[in-house]
N, C-alpha and C positions, 0 to 999 in steps of 0.2 A: 311284211316287216312290222307293221304296227302291232300285230298280234304278238310277235316275239318280244317286242319292246315292253309290252305289259307283263309278260311272264318272266323271261329270263334276261331282259335287257337286250338291246339290239345286237346283231351279230358283230357289230363293230366295237362292242364294249371290251374293256380290257379285262385281263385275267388276273385276279389278285393272288399273289403268291402266298403260300403258307409261310408267313414270316416267323422267324425264330425270335422269341422275346429277348434272349440274351445272345445277340450275335456278338462274336468275339470282338474285343476292343480293337484289336489290330486291324480288323477288316472294316470297322465303322469309320476309320479315318483314312481310307484309301485316298491318296492324293492324285490330282491330275496334273502331271507335269509335262504334258505334251505342248509342243511349240505353238499349236494352233488354238483358236478359241473353241476348245472342245466342249465347253459347258454352256454355250449359248443355247437358248431355249428352243425346243422343238414343239410342234403343235401338240396341244393338251394330252389327251389320253391316247394310248397306243391301241392299234386295232388288233383284233384276234378273230379267227374264223369261228370261234366258239362264243356262245352267249352264256351269261351266268357266271357264277362264282365257283371255280374248281379249286380243290386243294386246301380249302380252309378246314373242312371237317374230315375226320377219318371215315372211310367207307366200311360199313359193317351191315350185318343183317341179311335177310333173304326176301325174295318176292315170289309169290305164287301166281302163275298165269297159265293159260292154255291157248293154243292157236289151232284154227281149223279153216279149211277153204270150202266155202259153200258154192258148189258148182252151179246150182240153179240160179243163184244171185250174182255169180262171178265176183264174189267178195271174200276177202281175207277177214276173218274175225279174230280179234285178240281179246280173250276174256281175262280181264285183270281182276283177280280175286282179292288178294291182300298182301301186306308186307308184315314182317315181324323183326323186332330187335334193330330198328334203324338207328343211325347216329342221331344224337340230340343237337339240334341247332341252338336251342335254348338250354345251355348247360346247367344253369341254376335250377330251373324247373324240370330238367330232364325230359324235354318234349320237343317235337317238331310239328310243322303244319305240312305234311307231305302230300304230293300228288305224283301221278305217273304219266310219263309222256312217251309216245312212240313215234318212230320215223322208219320209213323204208329207205335204205341206203343202196347205192351211192347217190341216187338222185333225190336228195333230201327235200328240195323245194317243190318238185313236181307233184308228189303225192301228198305233201303237206304233213303237218304235225297233228297228231291226235292226242288228247289228254283227258285224264279223269278229272273229277271234281277234287277239290282240296279237302282233306279230312284234318280237322284242327286238333292240336294239343294231344298228340299221341305218337308213340314209336311203333305202334302195331295197327296201322290203318286197315280198315276193311272197305273195299270198293264195290266188288261184284258188278263191274261195268263192262260192256262190250264196245271195243273200238273197231270201227269198220273201214276197210279200204276197198274201193271198187277197182279191181285190177285183173287182167287176164292171167290165167295160171302160168302160161309160158313165160310171161314177163316176171311174174313173181319168183320164178326159179332162178332169176339172175340177181335177186335182191338179198340184202341182209336185213333182218328186223332188229332195230335198236330199241330197247326198252330201258328207260332211265327214270330214276326217282329223284325228286327235287323237293326242297323245303321252300314253301311260298313265303316270301317276306314282303310285306306291304310297303315298307319304307326303303329297303335296300335291295341289292341284287339277290336273286334267288340262289340258294346253295345246292350244289350237286351232292346227292347222297349215295349214288352208285348206279351201275348199269349192267345189263345183260345183252349180249348180242348173239343172235341165232343166224346161221348161214342157211338160207332157204334153198340153196342149190342142191344141198345134200339131204334135205328134209324128206322123210318118207310120209307122204300125205295119206297113204292107204293104211298105214299102221294105226290100229284103233288106240293103242297105248299112247300114241303121239297126240291124241285128242283129249287126253286126261289132264287134269290140273297137275302141275309139277312145281316143286320148289326149286328155285335157282339162287345160288349165292350171289349177292351183289358184288361187282368188281369196280376197281378204280377206272378212271377215264382212259381209254386207249384212243389215241389220235386216229381218226378214220383215214384209211388210205384213199386218196382221190381215185376217180375212175381210171384214168391213165396215170401211172406214177409220174406226175408232172416233173419236167426238168426245170429246176429253178436256177440253173447255172452253178458256177463254182466260185470259190474264193481262194486266191493264192496268198498265203500269209506265212509268217515265221514267228516263233515264240522263243523267249529266253528268260531263264530264271537267274537273277544276279543276287547271290547272298551278300549281305553287308556285314563285314567283320566289325565286331564291337571292340573299342579300345580295351586292351588288357585281357581280352578273351580270345582263345584260339578258335572256338567254333562260333560262326555267325548266329545271331539270335533271330534276326528278321532279314527279309530280302525284298527285291523288287521283281515284278513280272513285267516284261516288256512285250508288247504285242505290235508287230509290224504288219499292218494291212497293206499288202502290195497292190493287188488289183482283183477285179472280179471278171469272170468270163461268161459269155452267153446268158446274160440276165434276161428274164422274161419281160416282154413288152406288154404290160397289162393295159396301158392307155394309148395304144397306137405307138407312134414313133417318138413321142415326147419324153423319153426317159431322162430323168435328172436324179441320179442315185447318190446316196451317201450311206456310210456305215456307222452304226451306233454300237457302243460297247458298255456293258455293265458287268460287275463281278458279283455274282450271286453268292450268298444270300443278301448282300447289301443292295437294295433297290432305291436307295436315296439318290437325290439329284447329284450329290457330290461324287457318287460312284460312276456317274455317266459321262462318257466322252464320245465325241463323234468326229468324223472326217468332214471335209468340205464336200459340197455336192458337185458331182461331175456330170455335165449334161451331154445330150445328143449322142450317146454311145451305149451299146450293150456290153462293152468291154472296158469299163472305166478303170483308169490307173490312179490310185490314191497315194501310194508311198507315204503313209502316215503312221507314225509310231506313237503308241499310247503306253504310258508308264503308270503302274500302280505299286505303291510301296506298303510297308507294314505287314508283309506276309511272313508269319512264322512257319517253320517247316510243317507243323501239323495243320496249318490252314490250307496247305496245298492239297490235302486229301479231302477237305470239306468244301472248298470253294469251286466255282464253275464260271468260266469266261463265256458270257453270252454275247455273240456278235450278230447283229441283225442288219439286213440291207433293206433300205427304204427308197421308194420313188418320191422325191420331194415335190409337193404340189402346194399351191397357195392355201387351199382349204384343208386338205388332209394329206398326211403322208401315208402312202400305201405300202404295206409290208410285201416284200418280194421273196425273202427266204432268210435263213439264219443257220448259225452253228452254236452248239453248246459244248465247250471243251473243258473236260474235267474227267474224273474217274468213273462217272456214270453209275454210282453205287445205289442210287435211289434214296440216299440219306445224306443229311448235312447236319453236323453237330448233334447226332443222335435222333434227329427228327426226320420222318419220312417226307420227302419232297418230290413233286412231279418234275421239277426242272433238272434234277440230276439224272438226265436221260441220254447221255452222250452215246453216239454210235461207236462201233469198234474202231473206226478210223479216227474219230475225235479223241477217243481214249488213248489210242496209240501215240498221237501227237503230244498229249499232256504227259504221258508216262516218259517219253523220250526227253521232254523238257525238264521234268523233275530229276531224271537220272543223269542229265548232262548239263550241270550248271555252267553259266558263262559261255554258252554256245547257242548260236541261233539254230533252231530246228525248223526246217521249212516243210510245208505241205500244201497241196491243192486239194481242197475238200468240197464235196457237193453240198450246196445249200439245201435246206429242207424247211418244211412247214414247222413252226413252233407254236406252242401255247405261250403267249408273250406275258412277261411279268409286268405288272403295273408299276410305273415310276412313282414312288412316294415323294411327297413334297420335301 
């Protein structure tokens, strides 16, 4: 863990959203009119399975590397040659301090992280380094190789510049072409699927959009979104049987504290009943296509709250107010619920949705 802490901040670090500078005025004053003390503070930063800063920089450019299995040494060799046209972390000076990091997935911890040296003040770093993994060939065939590029920041969290993932199960190790250096386009972060698609339980909820008619106008100009969190089912017990769960809600892109509401904590059950309604006002019709309801379930603990699973309910377009964002990633079931709510104003739309792993937005002060 200490090694990760110095490079990409520990795995419990929070994930900073690409915040939009001009978030719409109507969404910046989302009010919390729930009957409960929805805005009482929760322990500091939120946890994420990922380390580092995702989503702040656009992902661009390419990386050149080659892989080979050396039978005599029983080693996988990853020859990292160079990158070109990377995103600039320092926009003024148009440069980054990039390094390359590799993991074998899904068992990220076991084989460990390997990384190159940092090459400073460039968008076209040359490395020519070999990263080695001692591993049996049969085991290697069950792995994926994740190669990611990061900007090293001495004072802040390091920034993600892109990644490439190779499925080694289908890799032809005997093909000489496969041992040659190749260029790969860098891609945005894809959340890795855990080894067994973990069951994180479900949430039973209902949503309703209530347009507010403006005096003297026939068409309503803004409205409220009502979120009724009914209960959760089959939550995972990550700390033995001491589950004490609560649900937190924010409306993205607004990650400010005033956007955050939460239920009370319900203890000693994997099927907590909350029956808690949260109300957010100031929604213009056009905001409904740009915003996203993020509901996260946490196990409350004195020292830290542990993330159990979440939902992101919106149109899942990958964009918000013209900016590409990682959090607009709703599943088809989540999109279906939002669409029904938008198309059926003044009606509760019910659903039971599977909770999933999320990259968590950092709550701004």
